C-alpha positions in Angstrom: 0.0 0.0 0.0 1.6 3.3 -1.1 0.9 6.4 0.8 0.9 10.1 -0.3 4.3 10.6 1.4 6.0 7.8 -0.7 8.0 10.4 -2.6 10.0 11.0 0.6 11.5 7.5 0.5 15.0 7.0 -0.9 15.0 5.6 -4.4 16.5 2.5 -5.8 20.0 3.2 -7.1 21.5 0.7 -9.6 25.2 1.1 -10.3 26.4 -0.5 -13.6 23.1 -2.1 -14.5 23.8 -5.5 -16.0 21.8 -8.3 -17.7 19.5 -8.6 -14.7 18.1 -5.2 -15.4 18.3 -5.2 -19.2 14.6 -5.8 -19.7 13.7 -3.0 -17.3 16.2 -0.3 -18.4 17.8 -1.2 -21.7 17.5 1.4 -24.5 15.1 -0.4 -26.7 12.5 -0.6 -23.9 12.2 3.2 -23.6 9.2 4.9 -25.2 10.3 8.2 -23.9 13.6 9.9 -23.0 14.9 13.5 -22.8 15.6 16.5 -20.6 19.4 16.0 -20.3 22.2 17.7 -18.4 26.0 17.5 -18.9 29.2 18.2 -16.9 32.8 18.4 -18.0 35.5 16.7 -15.9 39.1 17.8 -15.4 40.6 14.9 -17.3 38.5 15.1 -20.5 35.7 12.9 -18.9 32.1 13.9 -19.6 29.0 12.9 -17.7 25.5 13.0 -19.2 22.2 12.5 -17.4 18.6 12.4 -18.6 15.4 10.6 -17.8 13.3 8.0 -19.6 10.5 5.5 -19.2 8.8 2.5 -20.7 5.7 4.6 -21.4 5.7 7.6 -23.9 5.4 10.4 -21.4 6.2 11.9 -18.0 4.6 9.6 -15.4 5.4 7.2 -12.6 7.5 5.1 -14.8 10.2 7.8 -15.2 13.8 7.0 -14.0 17.1 8.8 -14.2 20.0 7.6 -16.4 23.7 8.4 -16.3 26.2 7.7 -19.0 30.0 8.6 -19.2 32.5 9.4 -21.9 36.2 9.1 -21.3 37.2 10.6 -24.7 35.6 14.0 -24.7 32.4 12.7 -26.2 33.7 10.6 -29.1 32.0 7.5 -27.5 29.7 7.0 -24.6 29.1 4.2 -22.2 25.9 2.3 -21.7 23.9 3.1 -18.5 26.4 3.5 -15.6 23.7 4.4 -13.1 19.9 4.3 -12.9 17.8 6.0 -10.2 14.3 4.6 -10.0 11.9 5.2 -7.0 9.4 2.5 -6.2 5.7 2.6 -6.5 3.8 5.6 -7.9 6.9 7.9 -7.6 8.9 9.3 -10.5 12.5 10.5 -10.8 12.9 13.3 -13.2 14.6 16.6 -14.1 18.2 15.5 -13.4 21.2 17.9 -13.3 24.9 17.0 -13.2 27.4 19.5 -11.8 31.1 19.5 -10.9 31.5 21.6 -7.7 34.6 23.8 -7.1 35.9 21.3 -4.6 36.0 18.6 -7.3 32.9 16.6 -6.1 30.5 15.6 -8.7 26.8 16.3 -7.8 23.9 14.4 -9.4 20.6 16.2 -8.6 17.1 15.1 -9.5 13.5 15.7 -8.6 11.4 13.0 -7.0 7.7 13.4 -6.9 4.4 11.5 -6.5 2.7 11.0 -9.8 -0.8 12.3 -9.6 -3.7 12.6 -12.1 -3.6 16.4 -11.4 -0.2 17.8 -12.4 2.5 18.8 -10.1 2.0 16.7 -7.0 4.4 17.1 -4.0 8.1 16.7 -4.9 11.6 17.3 -3.6 15.1 17.9 -4.7 17.5 14.9 -4.1 21.2 14.5 -4.7 24.1 12.1 -4.6 27.8 13.0 -4.7 31.0 11.4 -5.9 34.3 12.4 -4.3 36.6 10.9 -6.9 34.8 12.1 -9.9 37.8 11.9 -12.3 38.9 8.4 -11.4 38.1 5.2 -13.2 35.7 4.0 -10.4 33.1 6.5 -9.3 31.7 5.8 -5.8 28.5 7.5 -5.1 27.1 8.6 -1.7 23.7 7.6 -0.5 20.7 9.6 -1.9 19.8 12.6 0.2 16.8 14.9 0.1 17.8 18.5 0.1 14.6 20.5 0.0 11.0 20.7 -1.3 10.4 21.6 -4.9 11.8 20.8 -8.3 15.3 21.9 -9.5 15.5 22.0 -13.3 18.7 24.0 -13.9 22.3 24.2 -12.7 23.5 25.7 -9.5 25.9 28.6 -9.4 28.6 29.7 -7.0 28.1 33.2 -5.8 30.9 35.7 -5.2 30.3 35.2 -1.5 31.3 31.5 -1.9 27.7 30.4 -1.3 26.1 27.8 -3.6 22.7 28.7 -5.0 20.1 26.3 -6.5 17.2 27.5 -8.7 14.3 25.6 -7.2 10.6 25.8 -8.3 7.8 25.4 -5.8 5.1 24.3 -8.2 2.8 22.9 -5.6 2.7 26.2 -3.7 -0.2 27.6 -5.7 -0.6 30.8 -3.7 3.1 31.6 -3.1 6.1 32.8 -5.1 7.2 29.8 -7.2 10.7 30.6 -8.7 12.9 30.1 -5.7 16.6 30.2 -4.7 17.9 27.6 -2.2 21.4 28.4 -0.8 24.2 26.4 0.9 26.8 28.3 3.0 28.7 25.2 3.9 29.7 23.6 0.6 26.5 21.6 0.2 26.2 20.1 3.7 22.9 21.9 4.3 20.5 24.0 2.2 18.1 26.8 3.1 15.3 28.5 1.2 16.3 32.2 0.8 13.8 33.9 -1.4 11.6 33.5 -4.5 10.2 35.5 -7.4 6.4 35.7 -7.7 5.5 34.4 -11.2 1.9 35.4 -11.8 -0.3 32.3 -12.4 -1.6 33.6 -15.7 2.0 33.5 -17.2 3.5 30.7 -15.1 4.8 27.8 -17.1 7.1 25.5 -15.0 9.5 28.4 -14.2 12.7 26.4 -15.0 14.6 29.5 -13.9 18.3 30.2 -14.1 20.6 32.4 -12.1 23.4 34.7 -13.2 25.5 36.9 -10.9 26.2 40.2 -12.7 29.5 41.8 -12.5 28.1 44.4 -10.1 27.0 41.6 -7.7 23.3 41.8 -8.6 21.6 38.4 -9.0 19.7 38.1 -12.3 17.0 35.5 -12.6 15.6 34.4 -16.0 12.3 32.5 -15.9 10.4 30.5 -18.4 6.9 31.9 -18.9 4.1 31.6 -21.4 5.4 34.7 -23.2 8.9 33.4 -23.4 11.5 34.7 -20.8 10.7 36.8 -17.7 13.4 38.4 -15.6 13.9 39.7 -12.1 16.8 41.0 -10.0 18.0 40.9 -6.4 20.5 43.2 -4.7 20.5 41.4 -1.4 21.8 37.9 -2.4 18.4 36.5 -3.4 16.3 37.4 -0.3 14.1 39.8 -2.1 13.4 40.2 -5.8 12.0 42.8 -8.2 8.7 42.2 -9.9 8.9 39.8 -12.8 9.1 41.6 -16.2 9.3 40.5 -19.8 12.8 40.1 -21.1 13.9 41.8 -24.3 15.3 38.5 -25.4 12.7 36.7 -27.6 12.0 33.1 -26.9 9.4 30.3 -27.3 7.7 28.7 -24.3 10.5 26.3 -23.5 13.7 25.9 -21.4 16.8 27.9 -22.3 20.3 27.8 -20.9 22.4 30.8 -19.6 25.8 30.5 -18.0 28.9 32.5 -17.1 31.9 31.4 -19.1 35.5 31.1 -17.9 36.3 34.3 -19.8 33.7 36.3 -17.9 31.4 36.4 -21.0 27.8 35.1 -20.8 26.5 32.2 -22.8 22.9 31.9 -23.9 21.4 28.9 -25.7 17.9 29.4 -26.9 15.4 28.7 -29.7 15.6 31.2 -32.5 13.0 30.1 -35.1 12.3 33.7 -36.3 8.6 33.3 -36.2 7.6 34.5 -32.7 4.1 35.7 -32.3 3.3 37.3 -29.0 -0.4 37.9 -29.5 -2.3 37.7 -26.2 1.0 37.6 -24.4 1.8 34.0 -25.5 4.8 32.9 -27.5 3.7 30.7 -30.4 7.2 29.9 -31.8 8.4 26.4 -32.4 11.1 24.4 -30.5 13.5 24.6 -33.4 16.7 26.5 -34.4 18.6 25.9 -31.2 21.3 28.6 -31.3 24.2 29.6 -29.0 24.9 33.3 -28.3 27.7 35.0 -26.4 27.5 38.4 -24.7 30.5 40.7 -24.2 28.6 43.2 -22.1 27.1 41.2 -19.2 23.9 40.3 -21.1 23.0 43.7 -22.5 23.5 42.6 -26.1 24.3 39.2 -27.7 26.4 38.3 -30.7 25.2 36.8 -33.9 25.1 33.3 -32.6 25.9 29.9 -34.0 23.1 27.5 -35.0 23.5 24.2 -33.2 20.4 22.3 -34.6 17.6 23.7 -36.8 15.2 20.8 -36.6 11.8 21.0 -35.1 11.7 19.0 -31.9 15.0 19.9 -30.4 14.8 21.2 -26.8 16.1 21.6 -23.3 19.7 22.7 -23.7 22.2 22.3 -20.8 26.0 22.3 -20.8 29.4 23.1 -19.4 32.8 24.4 -20.5 35.9 22.2 -20.5 39.2 23.5 -19.1 40.5 24.0 -22.7 37.6 26.5 -23.3 35.4 24.2 -25.4 31.7 24.7 -24.7 29.6 21.5 -24.8 25.8 21.7 -25.1 23.6 18.7 -24.5 19.9 18.6 -25.7 17.2 16.2 -26.7 15.4 15.6 -30.0 12.0 14.0 -30.6 11.4 12.5 -27.1 8.9 9.9 -28.1 10.1 9.2 -31.7 13.8 9.2 -32.4 14.4 9.7 -28.7 17.9 11.1 -29.2 20.3 12.7 -26.6 22.8 14.9 -28.6 25.8 17.1 -28.0 27.2 20.1 -29.8 30.6 21.6 -29.1 32.1 24.9 -30.1 34.2 27.8 -28.8 33.2 31.3 -27.7 34.7 32.8 -30.9 32.4 30.6 -33.0 29.3 32.0 -31.3 30.5 35.5 -31.6 31.4 35.2 -35.3 28.4 33.0 -36.2 30.7 30.8 -38.2 29.7 27.1 -37.9 32.4 26.0 -40.3 35.4 26.2 -38.0 37.1 23.0 -36.9 36.0 23.6 -33.3 32.3 23.4 -34.2 30.9 19.8 -34.1 27.2 19.3 -34.3 24.6 16.6 -33.6 27.0 14.2 -31.9 24.9 11.3 -30.6 25.1 10.3 -27.0 22.1 8.0 -26.8 19.1 7.0 -28.9 16.2 4.7 -28.3 16.6 3.6 -31.9 20.1 2.5 -32.7 
């Protein structure tokens, strides 16, 4: 008998799934997979996570998958790790992140699947201390806080770590939150949240950037594209949400500070945005990477990563050599592909996809091989 608090139970974690789990988790059994994340190691190693399921949708059958590349993405392992809660509980929205202290963090959301969307959920994590070694040993799963974390954490100039966490189930409260650790991830505390009006709210999936003047800048997915807010007190209070000047469809985007200090933005740029009635009607196509030299005030011409309809949910990281690697999904219930694009800052600034550094549509995993 499963209770309404079953989502609070630690999930099943399967390391190096073998033949015994082939029927349950092998690639051909998946009718759905997508929503990926990627992290770059210090020895050329890459980690990719996403979630899938045996049914063609987002439901109680969802589980999280991790794969590894030891040759900067030329080839990828089979499943190295699977996270699968029991009963009517789903694991979804994973993020992979290499912390400043060298620990690898695997975050995911764990929630009770309900006929009405957005049941109770929480953010969970496991860490690996020897992330760059041949044998990764993971800690036990740990619940960090309520809510759903869809996007990467950032390290603030204070040294604090900040997670962007959505509180979808809190219907009458500010939903796009920031959860902070002041002790290197040992404990986490809710600090503040942006009020996203219900009439424009669409999953939030917000991302955080610390501007050069110390202001925190939050970008939020909304029904009209991207909303933005700012905080001058470390995320405790936020300005009213306003519409960004950056056009976008109703989907997740990716924004990140690069090693050079420039900002990276990966978004859809189909060129057919229609904002009638305050709603973006553009398509999830033309995934394009842009770089800003002026802290996000303007953006370069951009380099097209994948123009097909059905590409979505970019995430990524930058290797020590400066290479930017972006992971995304394509056709979650059809081709079911997890892909990677790689390029350098200069490629995005010049909009030149023909340089030797630009490599597109590199397959990480597909349900149809």
